[in-house]
N, CA, C and O atoms as CSV, one atom per row, in Angstrom:
chain,resi,resn,atom,element,x,y,z
A,1,MET,N,N,58.215,101.959,166.168
A,1,MET,CA,C,58.735,101.574,167.466
A,1,MET,C,C,60.240,101.785,167.474
A,1,MET,O,O,60.911,101.531,166.473
A,2,CYS,N,N,60.758,102.238,168.573
A,2,CYS,CA,C,62.183,102.495,168.728
A,2,CYS,C,C,62.937,101.208,169.032
A,2,CYS,O,O,62.354,100.201,169.433
A,3,GLY,N,N,64.225,101.268,168.833
A,3,GLY,CA,C,65.076,100.152,169.180
A,3,GLY,C,C,66.429,100.643,169.641
A,3,GLY,O,O,66.916,101.674,169.177
A,4,ILE,N,N,67.035,99.905,170.553
A,4,ILE,CA,C,68.334,100.269,171.117
A,4,ILE,C,C,69.277,99.080,170.967
A,4,ILE,O,O,68.888,97.927,171.148
A,5,ILE,N,N,70.524,99.392,170.631
A,5,ILE,CA,C,71.573,98.378,170.617
A,5,ILE,C,C,72.814,98.985,171.243
A,5,ILE,O,O,73.102,100.168,171.059
A,6,GLY,N,N,73.546,98.167,171.986
A,6,GLY,CA,C,74.790,98.608,172.601
A,6,GLY,C,C,75.839,97.527,172.483
A,6,GLY,O,O,75.520,96.344,172.357
A,7,VAL,N,N,77.098,97.942,172.523
A,7,VAL,CA,C,78.191,96.981,172.443
A,7,VAL,C,C,79.368,97.477,173.278
A,7,VAL,O,O,79.708,98.660,173.277
A,8,VAL,N,N,79.978,96.528,173.992
A,8,VAL,CA,C,81.221,96.756,174.715
A,8,VAL,C,C,82.047,95.506,174.501
A,8,VAL,O,O,81.571,94.406,174.783
A,9,GLY,N,N,83.259,95.638,174.016
A,9,GLY,CA,C,84.070,94.441,173.823
A,9,GLY,C,C,85.208,94.651,172.865
A,9,GLY,O,O,85.526,95.777,172.483
A,10,ASP,N,N,85.813,93.555,172.482
A,10,ASP,CA,C,86.950,93.588,171.571
A,10,ASP,C,C,86.513,93.309,170.141
A,10,ASP,O,O,87.085,92.461,169.456
A,11,VAL,N,N,85.499,94.030,169.703
A,11,VAL,CA,C,84.987,93.878,168.338
A,11,VAL,C,C,84.846,95.273,167.737
A,11,VAL,O,O,84.924,96.274,168.450
A,12,ASN,N,N,84.640,95.333,166.440
A,12,ASN,CA,C,84.392,96.601,165.763
A,12,ASN,C,C,82.965,97.035,166.090
A,12,ASN,O,O,82.009,96.543,165.491
A,13,ALA,N,N,82.826,97.947,167.031
A,13,ALA,CA,C,81.504,98.373,167.486
A,13,ALA,C,C,80.669,98.954,166.351
A,13,ALA,O,O,79.452,98.771,166.327
A,14,THR,N,N,81.293,99.640,165.429
A,14,THR,CA,C,80.556,100.262,164.326
A,14,THR,C,C,79.787,99.214,163.536
A,14,THR,O,O,78.602,99.392,163.256
A,15,LYS,N,N,80.449,98.129,163.178
A,15,LYS,CA,C,79.797,97.073,162.404
A,15,LYS,C,C,78.664,96.422,163.191
A,15,LYS,O,O,77.593,96.163,162.641
A,16,VAL,N,N,78.894,96.158,164.465
A,16,VAL,CA,C,77.870,95.536,165.306
A,16,VAL,C,C,76.652,96.455,165.415
A,16,VAL,O,O,75.515,96.001,165.282
A,17,LEU,N,N,76.888,97.740,165.655
A,17,LEU,CA,C,75.781,98.688,165.800
A,17,LEU,C,C,74.975,98.815,164.518
A,17,LEU,O,O,73.746,98.766,164.553
A,18,LEU,N,N,75.642,98.977,163.400
A,18,LEU,CA,C,74.924,99.135,162.129
A,18,LEU,C,C,74.152,97.872,161.768
A,18,LEU,O,O,73.029,97.953,161.271
A,19,LYS,N,N,74.742,96.714,162.011
A,19,LYS,CA,C,74.049,95.444,161.744
A,19,LYS,C,C,72.816,95.319,162.642
A,19,LYS,O,O,71.750,94.906,162.187
A,20,GLY,N,N,72.967,95.676,163.912
A,20,GLY,CA,C,71.836,95.631,164.829
A,20,GLY,C,C,70.727,96.580,164.418
A,20,GLY,O,O,69.550,96.228,164.486
A,21,LEU,N,N,71.095,97.789,163.991
A,21,LEU,CA,C,70.079,98.741,163.537
A,21,LEU,C,C,69.380,98.252,162.271
A,21,LEU,O,O,68.183,98.477,162.092
A,22,GLU,N,N,70.119,97.590,161.402
A,22,GLU,CA,C,69.499,97.005,160.203
A,22,GLU,C,C,68.447,95.977,160.588
A,22,GLU,O,O,67.401,95.888,159.944
A,23,ARG,N,N,68.712,95.207,161.622
A,23,ARG,CA,C,67.741,94.198,162.070
A,23,ARG,C,C,66.486,94.835,162.658
A,23,ARG,O,O,65.423,94.214,162.687
A,24,LEU,N,N,66.610,96.074,163.125
A,24,LEU,CA,C,65.464,96.810,163.659
A,24,LEU,C,C,64.756,97.628,162.571
A,24,LEU,O,O,63.786,98.330,162.856
A,25,GLU,N,N,65.231,97.538,161.356
A,25,GLU,CA,C,64.808,98.415,160.265
A,25,GLU,C,C,63.306,98.489,160.060
A,25,GLU,O,O,62.796,99.583,159.820
A,26,TYR,N,N,62.590,97.422,160.138
A,26,TYR,CA,C,61.175,97.445,159.782
A,26,TYR,C,C,60.246,97.574,160.972
A,26,TYR,O,O,59.071,97.218,160.881
A,27,ARG,N,N,60.748,98.074,162.075
A,27,ARG,CA,C,59.922,98.244,163.263
A,27,ARG,C,C,59.224,99.592,163.257
A,27,ARG,O,O,58.468,99.881,164.185
A,28,GLY,N,N,59.442,100.421,162.262
A,28,GLY,CA,C,58.831,101.730,162.187
A,28,GLY,C,C,59.653,102.744,162.950
A,28,GLY,O,O,59.683,102.706,164.180
A,29,TYR,N,N,60.314,103.638,162.264
A,29,TYR,CA,C,61.150,104.655,162.887
A,29,TYR,C,C,61.337,105.787,161.897
A,29,TYR,O,O,61.022,105.631,160.717
A,30,ASP,N,N,61.849,106.937,162.358
A,30,ASP,CA,C,62.043,108.061,161.458
A,30,ASP,C,C,63.491,108.517,161.368
A,30,ASP,O,O,63.844,109.267,160.459
A,31,SER,N,N,64.336,108.076,162.297
A,31,SER,CA,C,65.733,108.480,162.289
A,31,SER,C,C,66.545,107.462,163.081
A,31,SER,O,O,65.998,106.632,163.807
A,32,ALA,N,N,67.851,107.547,162.924
A,32,ALA,CA,C,68.730,106.612,163.621
A,32,ALA,C,C,70.076,107.273,163.859
A,32,ALA,O,O,70.436,108.250,163.201
A,33,GLY,N,N,70.811,106.721,164.813
A,33,GLY,CA,C,72.133,107.252,165.086
A,33,GLY,C,C,72.981,106.274,165.865
A,33,GLY,O,O,72.487,105.321,166.467
A,34,ILE,N,N,74.283,106.543,165.835
A,34,ILE,CA,C,75.226,105.749,166.614
A,34,ILE,C,C,76.249,106.674,167.264
A,34,ILE,O,O,76.567,107.745,166.748
A,35,PHE,N,N,76.749,106.232,168.402
A,35,PHE,CA,C,77.921,106.834,169.023
A,35,PHE,C,C,78.913,105.710,169.210
A,35,PHE,O,O,78.594,104.684,169.810
A,36,VAL,N,N,80.133,105.902,168.690
A,36,VAL,CA,C,81.189,104.894,168.795
A,36,VAL,C,C,82.383,105.540,169.484
A,36,VAL,O,O,82.804,106.640,169.125
A,37,HIS,N,N,82.923,104.839,170.478
A,37,HIS,CA,C,84.079,105.353,171.206
A,37,HIS,C,C,85.289,104.484,170.941
A,37,HIS,O,O,85.214,103.256,170.969
A,38,ASP,N,N,86.405,105.146,170.684
A,38,ASP,CA,C,87.696,104.502,170.468
A,38,ASP,C,C,88.661,105.086,171.498
A,38,ASP,O,O,88.801,106.306,171.584
A,39,ARG,N,N,89.313,104.255,172.264
A,39,ARG,CA,C,90.218,104.728,173.323
A,39,ARG,C,C,91.266,105.714,172.812
A,39,ARG,O,O,91.633,106.654,173.518
A,40,ASN,N,N,91.739,105.507,171.613
A,40,ASN,CA,C,92.809,106.346,171.079
A,40,ASN,C,C,92.310,107.634,170.438
A,40,ASN,O,O,93.010,108.647,170.458
A,41,ASN,N,N,91.122,107.607,169.877
A,41,ASN,CA,C,90.647,108.754,169.106
A,41,ASN,C,C,89.391,109.414,169.670
A,41,ASN,O,O,88.825,110.300,169.030
A,42,GLY,N,N,88.948,109.002,170.852
A,42,GLY,CA,C,87.724,109.587,171.408
A,42,GLY,C,C,86.498,108.996,170.744
A,42,GLY,O,O,86.534,107.884,170.218
A,43,GLY,N,N,85.418,109.749,170.774
A,43,GLY,CA,C,84.167,109.231,170.242
A,43,GLY,C,C,83.658,110.017,169.061
A,43,GLY,O,O,84.068,111.151,168.813
A,44,GLN,N,N,82.760,109.391,168.343
A,44,GLN,CA,C,82.129,110.051,167.206
A,44,GLN,C,C,80.639,109.745,167.214
A,44,GLN,O,O,80.229,108.592,167.353
A,45,LEU,N,N,79.840,110.784,167.064
A,45,LEU,CA,C,78.388,110.700,167.023
A,45,LEU,C,C,77.937,110.960,165.600
A,45,LEU,O,O,78.312,111.959,164.987
A,46,ILE,N,N,77.118,110.037,165.077
A,46,ILE,CA,C,76.607,110.175,163.711
A,46,ILE,C,C,75.115,109.890,163.744
A,46,ILE,O,O,74.682,108.869,164.277
A,47,LYS,N,N,74.323,110.806,163.167
A,47,LYS,CA,C,72.867,110.667,163.169
A,47,LYS,C,C,72.337,111.027,161.788
A,47,LYS,O,O,72.949,111.796,161.047
A,48,GLU,N,N,71.164,110.441,161.457
A,48,GLU,CA,C,70.553,110.711,160.162
A,48,GLU,C,C,69.053,110.437,160.224
A,48,GLU,O,O,68.587,109.608,161.005
A,49,VAL,N,N,68.327,111.138,159.399
A,49,VAL,CA,C,66.890,110.923,159.245
A,49,VAL,C,C,66.687,109.876,158.151
A,49,VAL,O,O,67.441,109.840,157.179
A,50,GLY,N,N,65.685,109.035,158.304
A,50,GLY,CA,C,65.351,108.069,157.264
A,50,GLY,C,C,65.966,106.700,157.496
A,50,GLY,O,O,66.249,106.310,158.628
A,51,ARG,N,N,66.162,105.994,156.422
A,51,ARG,CA,C,66.610,104.600,156.449
A,51,ARG,C,C,68.033,104.443,156.981
A,51,ARG,O,O,68.827,105.383,156.962
A,52,ILE,N,N,68.333,103.249,157.451
A,52,ILE,CA,C,69.661,102.939,157.994
A,52,ILE,C,C,70.737,103.117,156.923
A,52,ILE,O,O,71.858,103.507,157.251
A,53,LYS,N,N,70.435,102.849,155.683
A,53,LYS,CA,C,71.412,103.027,154.594
A,53,LYS,C,C,71.901,104.471,154.535
A,53,LYS,O,O,73.064,104.710,154.209
A,54,ARG,N,N,71.041,105.434,154.842
A,54,ARG,CA,C,71.455,106.847,154.855
A,54,ARG,C,C,72.433,107.097,155.993
A,54,ARG,O,O,73.395,107.849,155.832
A,55,LEU,N,N,72.194,106.473,157.138
A,55,LEU,CA,C,73.123,106.583,158.261
A,55,LEU,C,C,74.456,105.931,157.895
A,55,LEU,O,O,75.517,106.514,158.114
A,56,GLU,N,N,74.397,104.734,157.345
A,56,GLU,CA,C,75.619,104.013,156.959
A,56,GLU,C,C,76.472,104.837,156.001
A,56,GLU,O,O,77.700,104.812,156.085
A,57,ALA,N,N,75.837,105.560,155.102
A,57,ALA,CA,C,76.564,106.362,154.123
A,57,ALA,C,C,77.355,107.491,154.785
A,57,ALA,O,O,78.322,107.983,154.204
A,58,LYS,N,N,76.964,107.905,155.975
A,58,LYS,CA,C,77.655,108.980,156.686
A,58,LYS,C,C,78.791,108.478,157.575
A,58,LYS,O,O,79.608,109.270,158.045
A,59,VAL,N,N,78.846,107.167,157.805
A,59,VAL,CA,C,79.828,106.597,158.733
A,59,VAL,C,C,81.166,106.412,158.030
A,59,VAL,O,O,81.240,105.699,157.029
A,60,PRO,N,N,82.236,107.048,158.538
A,60,PRO,CA,C,83.553,106.872,157.932
A,60,PRO,C,C,84.041,105.427,158.069
A,60,PRO,O,O,83.824,104.795,159.103
A,61,ALA,N,N,84.687,104.912,157.048
A,61,ALA,CA,C,85.180,103.534,157.054
A,61,ALA,C,C,86.154,103.284,158.198
A,61,ALA,O,O,86.247,102.164,158.700
A,62,GLU,N,N,86.877,104.318,158.611
A,62,GLU,CA,C,87.886,104.141,159.657
A,62,GLU,C,C,87.324,104.196,161.076
A,62,GLU,O,O,88.081,104.071,162.039
A,63,LEU,N,N,86.010,104.379,161.225
A,63,LEU,CA,C,85.402,104.432,162.555
A,63,LEU,C,C,85.267,103.018,163.112
A,63,LEU,O,O,84.408,102.253,162.674
A,64,THR,N,N,86.124,102.670,164.085
A,64,THR,CA,C,86.164,101.294,164.584
A,64,THR,C,C,86.412,101.224,166.085
A,64,THR,O,O,87.370,100.577,166.508
A,65,GLY,N,N,85.609,101.845,166.880
A,65,GLY,CA,C,85.765,101.753,168.325
A,65,GLY,C,C,85.320,100.408,168.860
A,65,GLY,O,O,84.847,99.555,168.109
A,66,THR,N,N,85.470,100.222,170.153
A,66,THR,CA,C,85.068,98.968,170.792
A,66,THR,C,C,83.923,99.160,171.771
A,66,THR,O,O,83.578,98.238,172.509
A,67,LEU,N,N,83.332,100.347,171.785
A,67,LEU,CA,C,82.240,100.676,172.680
A,67,LEU,C,C,81.277,101.571,171.928
A,67,LEU,O,O,81.703,102.503,171.246
A,68,GLY,N,N,79.979,101.300,172.042
A,68,GLY,CA,C,79.041,102.181,171.359
A,68,GLY,C,C,77.592,101.871,171.648
A,68,GLY,O,O,77.241,100.828,172.199
A,69,ILE,N,N,76.757,102.830,171.249
A,69,ILE,CA,C,75.307,102.679,171.345
A,69,ILE,C,C,74.679,103.117,170.036
A,69,ILE,O,O,75.212,103.969,169.326
A,70,GLY,N,N,73.534,102.516,169.728
A,70,GLY,CA,C,72.784,102.889,168.535
A,70,GLY,C,C,71.302,102.912,168.836
A,70,GLY,O,O,70.843,102.285,169.791
A,71,HIS,N,N,70.553,103.636,168.019
A,71,HIS,CA,C,69.129,103.827,168.296
A,71,HIS,C,C,68.375,104.102,167.003
A,71,HIS,O,O,68.852,104.827,166.130
A,72,THR,N,N,67.195,103.514,166.897
A,72,THR,CA,C,66.229,103.921,165.880
A,72,THR,C,C,65.101,104.610,166.624
A,72,THR,O,O,64.626,104.104,167.641
A,73,ARG,N,N,64.664,105.772,166.120
A,73,ARG,CA,C,63.722,106.626,166.836
A,73,ARG,C,C,62.404,106.742,166.088
A,73,ARG,O,O,62.363,106.837,164.861
A,74,TRP,N,N,61.351,106.730,166.849
A,74,TRP,CA,C,60.015,107.022,166.350
A,74,TRP,C,C,59.583,108.280,167.084
A,74,TRP,O,O,59.397,108.251,168.301
A,75,ALA,N,N,59.420,109.374,166.370
A,75,ALA,CA,C,59.216,110.689,166.983
A,75,ALA,C,C,58.015,110.713,167.921
A,75,ALA,O,O,56.880,110.456,167.520
A,76,THR,N,N,58.298,111.028,169.174
A,76,THR,CA,C,57.252,111.323,170.145
A,76,THR,C,C,57.457,112.729,170.687
A,76,THR,O,O,56.496,113.388,171.084
A,77,ASN,N,N,58.699,113.191,170.707
A,77,ASN,CA,C,59.040,114.551,171.123
A,77,ASN,C,C,59.912,115.166,170.042
A,77,ASN,O,O,61.040,114.725,169.820
A,78,GLY,N,N,59.394,116.178,169.375
A,78,GLY,CA,C,60.153,116.823,168.310
A,78,GLY,C,C,59.964,116.138,166.981
A,78,GLY,O,O,59.664,114.946,166.909
A,79,LYS,N,N,60.145,116.913,165.930
A,79,LYS,CA,C,59.980,116.401,164.565
A,79,LYS,C,C,61.134,115.481,164.184
A,79,LYS,O,O,62.182,115.488,164.829
A,80,PRO,N,N,60.935,114.694,163.134
A,80,PRO,CA,C,62.019,113.838,162.634
A,80,PRO,C,C,63.115,114.677,161.977
A,80,PRO,O,O,63.020,115.020,160.799
A,81,THR,N,N,64.151,115.002,162.744
A,81,THR,CA,C,65.294,115.761,162.243
A,81,THR,C,C,66.576,115.120,162.751
A,81,THR,O,O,66.548,114.314,163.681
A,82,VAL,N,N,67.693,115.477,162.143
A,82,VAL,CA,C,68.978,114.970,162.615
A,82,VAL,C,C,69.216,115.408,164.057
A,82,VAL,O,O,69.701,114.623,164.872
A,83,ALA,N,N,68.881,116.652,164.374
A,83,ALA,CA,C,69.085,117.142,165.748
A,83,ALA,C,C,68.285,116.346,166.767
A,83,ALA,O,O,68.744,116.155,167.893
A,84,ASN,N,N,67.107,115.880,166.399
A,84,ASN,CA,C,66.261,115.133,167.329
A,84,ASN,C,C,66.562,113.640,167.348
A,84,ASN,O,O,66.064,112.930,168.222
A,85,ALA,N,N,67.360,113.148,166.410
A,85,ALA,CA,C,67.729,111.729,166.390
A,85,ALA,C,C,68.604,111.416,167.605
A,85,ALA,O,O,69.311,112.289,168.108
A,86,HIS,N,N,68.552,110.182,168.066
A,86,HIS,CA,C,69.389,109.719,169.170
A,86,HIS,C,C,70.664,109.112,168.598
A,86,HIS,O,O,70.670,108.739,167.425
A,87,PRO,N,N,71.712,108.998,169.347
A,87,PRO,CA,C,71.953,109.373,170.727
A,87,PRO,C,C,72.042,110.894,170.912
A,87,PRO,O,O,72.311,111.649,169.977
A,88,HIS,N,N,71.801,111.304,172.167
A,88,HIS,CA,C,71.964,112.697,172.554
A,88,HIS,C,C,73.172,112.801,173.467
A,88,HIS,O,O,73.516,111.848,174.167
A,89,VAL,N,N,73.813,113.961,173.457
A,89,VAL,CA,C,75.037,114.175,174.223
A,89,VAL,C,C,74.838,115.340,175.180
A,89,VAL,O,O,74.170,116.323,174.861
A,90,SER,N,N,75.436,115.207,176.365
A,90,SER,CA,C,75.372,116.297,177.343
A,90,SER,C,C,76.219,117.464,176.852
A,90,SER,O,O,77.123,117.289,176.035
A,91,ALA,N,N,75.918,118.647,177.354
A,91,ALA,CA,C,76.618,119.862,176.932
A,91,ALA,C,C,78.120,119.767,177.179
A,91,ALA,O,O,78.905,120.358,176.438
A,92,ASP,N,N,78.527,119.032,178.208
A,92,ASP,CA,C,79.956,118.894,178.496
A,92,ASP,C,C,80.618,117.775,177.687
A,92,ASP,O,O,81.829,117.578,177.784
A,93,GLY,N,N,79.837,117.044,176.893
A,93,GLY,CA,C,80.385,115.980,176.045
A,93,GLY,C,C,80.738,114.696,176.775
A,93,GLY,O,O,81.319,113.788,176.180
A,94,ARG,N,N,80.400,114.608,178.040
A,94,ARG,CA,C,80.769,113.424,178.822
A,94,ARG,C,C,79.804,112.261,178.668
A,94,ARG,O,O,80.223,111.103,178.661
A,95,PHE,N,N,78.514,112.557,178.543
A,95,PHE,CA,C,77.496,111.513,178.539
A,95,PHE,C,C,76.749,111.470,177.210
A,95,PHE,O,O,76.401,112.503,176.640
A,96,TYR,N,N,76.512,110.253,176.733
A,96,TYR,CA,C,75.710,110.008,175.530
A,96,TYR,C,C,74.576,109.097,175.950
A,96,TYR,O,O,74.781,108.159,176.720
A,97,LEU,N,N,73.374,109.369,175.447
A,97,LEU,CA,C,72.213,108.630,175.932
A,97,LEU,C,C,71.222,108.347,174.816
A,97,LEU,O,O,70.966,109.189,173.955
A,98,VAL,N,N,70.675,107.145,174.853
A,98,VAL,CA,C,69.500,106.782,174.061
A,98,VAL,C,C,68.446,106.312,175.051
A,98,VAL,O,O,68.770,105.858,176.148
A,99,HIS,N,N,67.200,106.423,174.660
A,99,HIS,CA,C,66.139,105.975,175.568
A,99,HIS,C,C,64.870,105.765,174.768
A,99,HIS,O,O,64.599,106.484,173.807
A,100,ASN,N,N,64.102,104.780,175.171
A,100,ASN,CA,C,62.783,104.532,174.586
A,100,ASN,C,C,61.738,104.917,175.615
A,100,ASN,O,O,61.900,104.657,176.807
A,101,GLY,N,N,60.688,105.526,175.158
A,101,GLY,CA,C,59.623,105.937,176.050
A,101,GLY,C,C,59.464,107.440,176.023
A,101,GLY,O,O,60.062,108.131,175.198
A,102,VAL,N,N,58.653,107.933,176.932
A,102,VAL,CA,C,58.352,109.363,176.997
A,102,VAL,C,C,58.530,109.841,178.430
A,102,VAL,O,O,58.011,109.225,179.361
A,103,LEU,N,N,59.253,110.922,178.609
A,103,LEU,CA,C,59.344,111.580,179.912
A,103,LEU,C,C,58.232,112.619,179.942
A,103,LEU,O,O,58.354,113.689,179.345
A,104,GLN,N,N,57.163,112.302,180.630
A,104,GLN,CA,C,55.979,113.158,180.645
A,104,GLN,C,C,56.259,114.547,181.208
A,104,GLN,O,O,55.601,115.513,180.822
A,105,ASN,N,N,57.215,114.658,182.105
A,105,ASN,CA,C,57.494,115.937,182.746
A,105,ASN,C,C,58.777,116.594,182.236
A,105,ASN,O,O,59.403,117.365,182.964
A,106,ALA,N,N,59.174,116.301,181.007
A,106,ALA,CA,C,60.421,116.837,180.456
A,106,ALA,C,C,60.439,118.361,180.438
A,106,ALA,O,O,61.462,118.962,180.766
A,107,ALA,N,N,59.345,118.992,180.067
A,107,ALA,CA,C,59.308,120.459,180.020
A,107,ALA,C,C,59.508,121.056,181.410
A,107,ALA,O,O,60.223,122.046,181.568
A,108,GLU,N,N,58.883,120.458,182.410
A,108,GLU,CA,C,59.025,120.945,183.772
A,108,GLU,C,C,60.459,120.740,184.286
A,108,GLU,O,O,61.019,121.625,184.933
A,109,LEU,N,N,61.047,119.579,183.998
A,109,LEU,CA,C,62.425,119.316,184.403
A,109,LEU,C,C,63.386,120.294,183.741
A,109,LEU,O,O,64.306,120.816,184.372
A,110,ARG,N,N,63.150,120.527,182.462
A,110,ARG,CA,C,63.995,121.461,181.717
A,110,ARG,C,C,63.917,122.859,182.328
A,110,ARG,O,O,64.944,123.504,182.537
A,111,ALA,N,N,62.712,123.323,182.610
A,111,ALA,CA,C,62.530,124.662,183.175
A,111,ALA,C,C,63.136,124.774,184.569
A,111,ALA,O,O,63.737,125.795,184.904
A,112,GLN,N,N,62.982,123.740,185.377
A,112,GLN,CA,C,63.450,123.795,186.761
A,112,GLN,C,C,64.957,123.629,186.899
A,112,GLN,O,O,65.600,124.367,187.645
A,113,TYR,N,N,65.527,122.652,186.174
A,113,TYR,CA,C,66.922,122.295,186.383
A,113,TYR,C,C,67.883,122.753,185.290
A,113,TYR,O,O,69.091,122.807,185.520
A,114,LEU,N,N,67.371,123.082,184.115
A,114,LEU,CA,C,68.249,123.347,182.974
A,114,LEU,C,C,68.004,124.689,182.291
A,114,LEU,O,O,68.155,124.777,181.072
A,115,PRO,N,N,67.635,125.725,183.016
A,115,PRO,CA,C,67.295,126.978,182.339
A,115,PRO,C,C,68.466,127.605,181.582
A,115,PRO,O,O,68.249,128.348,180.625
A,116,ASP,N,N,69.697,127.322,181.992
A,116,ASP,CA,C,70.867,127.927,181.353
A,116,ASP,C,C,71.579,126.997,180.368
A,116,ASP,O,O,72.624,127.356,179.825
A,117,VAL,N,N,71.025,125.816,180.135
A,117,VAL,CA,C,71.652,124.862,179.224
A,117,VAL,C,C,71.097,125.063,177.822
A,117,VAL,O,O,69.884,125.035,177.613
A,118,GLN,N,N,71.992,125.265,176.867
A,118,GLN,CA,C,71.588,125.401,175.466
A,118,GLN,C,C,71.280,124.008,174.919
A,118,GLN,O,O,72.171,123.168,174.799
A,119,MET,N,N,70.021,123.775,174.592
A,119,MET,CA,C,69.595,122.466,174.092
A,119,MET,C,C,69.796,122.402,172.576
A,119,MET,O,O,69.605,123.389,171.865
A,120,ALA,N,N,70.184,121.225,172.104
A,120,ALA,CA,C,70.406,121.014,170.674
A,120,ALA,C,C,69.200,120.383,169.989
A,120,ALA,O,O,69.149,120.307,168.762
A,121,SER,N,N,68.216,119.925,170.793
A,121,SER,CA,C,67.073,119.221,170.215
A,121,SER,C,C,65.792,119.622,170.929
A,121,SER,O,O,65.796,120.441,171.848
A,122,ASP,N,N,64.701,119.025,170.481
A,122,ASP,CA,C,63.396,119.223,171.109
A,122,ASP,C,C,62.948,117.976,171.857
A,122,ASP,O,O,61.753,117.788,172.081
A,123,THR,N,N,63.895,117.116,172.251
A,123,THR,CA,C,63.530,115.813,172.788
A,123,THR,C,C,63.620,115.732,174.304
A,123,THR,O,O,64.381,116.454,174.949
A,124,ASP,N,N,62.821,114.834,174.842
A,124,ASP,CA,C,62.876,114.545,176.264
A,124,ASP,C,C,64.163,113.804,176.626
A,124,ASP,O,O,64.647,113.925,177.751
A,125,THR,N,N,64.712,113.050,175.701
A,125,THR,CA,C,65.946,112.314,175.955
A,125,THR,C,C,67.111,113.269,176.190
A,125,THR,O,O,67.960,113.012,177.043
A,126,GLU,N,N,67.155,114.355,175.449
A,126,GLU,CA,C,68.220,115.316,175.694
A,126,GLU,C,C,68.065,115.941,177.078
A,126,GLU,O,O,69.064,116.206,177.748
A,127,VAL,N,N,66.848,116.176,177.511
A,127,VAL,CA,C,66.625,116.682,178.867
A,127,VAL,C,C,67.249,115.708,179.866
A,127,VAL,O,O,67.927,116.132,180.801
A,128,ALA,N,N,67.028,114.416,179.675
A,128,ALA,CA,C,67.569,113.404,180.591
A,128,ALA,C,C,69.092,113.429,180.618
A,128,ALA,O,O,69.681,113.417,181.699
A,129,VAL,N,N,69.741,113.464,179.465
A,129,VAL,CA,C,71.208,113.437,179.453
A,129,VAL,C,C,71.782,114.721,180.035
A,129,VAL,O,O,72.828,114.687,180.684
A,130,GLN,N,N,71.124,115.846,179.816
A,130,GLN,CA,C,71.601,117.104,180.405
A,130,GLN,C,C,71.429,117.090,181.923
A,130,GLN,O,O,72.279,117.609,182.648
A,131,LEU,N,N,70.333,116.498,182.409
A,131,LEU,CA,C,70.127,116.375,183.854
A,131,LEU,C,C,71.213,115.520,184.502
A,131,LEU,O,O,71.750,115.875,185.551
A,132,ILE,N,N,71.525,114.408,183.877
A,132,ILE,CA,C,72.573,113.528,184.405
A,132,ILE,C,C,73.873,114.301,184.540
A,132,ILE,O,O,74.532,114.234,185.577
A,133,ALA,N,N,74.245,115.031,183.503
A,133,ALA,CA,C,75.485,115.814,183.535
A,133,ALA,C,C,75.434,116.886,184.625
A,133,ALA,O,O,76.420,117.100,185.330
A,134,GLN,N,N,74.304,117.552,184.763
A,134,GLN,CA,C,74.166,118.593,185.784
A,134,GLN,C,C,74.315,118.004,187.189
A,134,GLN,O,O,74.984,118.591,188.040
A,135,PHE,N,N,73.700,116.858,187.432
A,135,PHE,CA,C,73.788,116.230,188.749
A,135,PHE,C,C,75.230,115.815,189.069
A,135,PHE,O,O,75.677,115.960,190.207
A,136,VAL,N,N,75.954,115.304,188.072
A,136,VAL,CA,C,77.353,114.928,188.289
A,136,VAL,C,C,78.191,116.175,188.556
A,136,VAL,O,O,79.037,116.168,189.450
A,137,MET,N,N,77.970,117.232,187.803
A,137,MET,CA,C,78.718,118.477,188.031
A,137,MET,C,C,78.430,119.056,189.418
A,137,MET,O,O,79.271,119.748,189.991
A,138,ALA,N,N,77.244,118.773,189.953
A,138,ALA,CA,C,76.876,119.266,191.285
A,138,ALA,C,C,77.414,118.374,192.400
A,138,ALA,O,O,77.203,118.668,193.577
A,139,GLY,N,N,78.115,117.275,192.046
A,139,GLY,CA,C,78.740,116.442,193.063
A,139,GLY,C,C,78.221,115.025,193.178
A,139,GLY,O,O,78.784,114.229,193.930
A,140,ALA,N,N,77.166,114.685,192.458
A,140,ALA,CA,C,76.646,113.317,192.520
A,140,ALA,C,C,77.581,112.370,191.774
A,140,ALA,O,O,78.252,112.770,190.823
A,141,SER,N,N,77.620,111.129,192.207
A,141,SER,CA,C,78.339,110.109,191.430
A,141,SER,C,C,77.505,109.823,190.174
A,141,SER,O,O,76.337,110.203,190.093
A,142,VAL,N,N,78.114,109.158,189.214
A,142,VAL,CA,C,77.380,108.814,187.999
A,142,VAL,C,C,76.183,107.925,188.337
A,142,VAL,O,O,75.090,108.121,187.805
A,143,VAL,N,N,76.390,106.962,189.210
A,143,VAL,CA,C,75.291,106.070,189.616
A,143,VAL,C,C,74.186,106.875,190.272
A,143,VAL,O,O,73.011,106.670,189.968
A,144,GLU,N,N,74.539,107.788,191.167
A,144,GLU,CA,C,73.541,108.631,191.812
A,144,GLU,C,C,72.813,109.507,190.798
A,144,GLU,O,O,71.599,109.686,190.898
A,145,ALA,N,N,73.527,110.047,189.836
A,145,ALA,CA,C,72.925,110.920,188.822
A,145,ALA,C,C,71.886,110.161,187.994
A,145,ALA,O,O,70.839,110.712,187.653
A,146,PHE,N,N,72.172,108.907,187.675
A,146,PHE,CA,C,71.219,108.110,186.899
A,146,PHE,C,C,70.000,107.716,187.721
A,146,PHE,O,O,68.932,107.467,187.162
A,147,SER,N,N,70.145,107.658,189.027
A,147,SER,CA,C,69.019,107.209,189.855
A,147,SER,C,C,68.256,108.360,190.507
A,147,SER,O,O,67.267,108.128,191.201
A,148,THR,N,N,68.695,109.571,190.296
A,148,THR,CA,C,68.038,110.726,190.904
A,148,THR,C,C,66.726,111.043,190.206
A,148,THR,O,O,66.037,111.989,190.588
């Protein structure tokens, strides 16, 4: 089973996210990842296959943003690989997304709306984040893009 954790505040988001993912450790998953944003240094996306300890080993000690998301994934779309682990990022780098569940029509959405977008994964979640970015680039507000 997948799990999602998010943090916004005046705390070290990296520590909160990793601790939260550790608490989700035994729910059954194949990969995990975090995205942490720091106002001064931008964001960093880190993903890994397997146990949370493997993800933790990839996280630089100096990564200390105050905003972030984390996810443990149970493969429903695509094999258990780093590329298929969440979070996923839009091609323009603006949006990062995690999601639990299955988008039954992901292939159709990809073919209809994203034929020219180079996908980095085999997941339905990446289709969703790329769609959001495409809708915003076409003039929708972020709120409208998420609700379209």
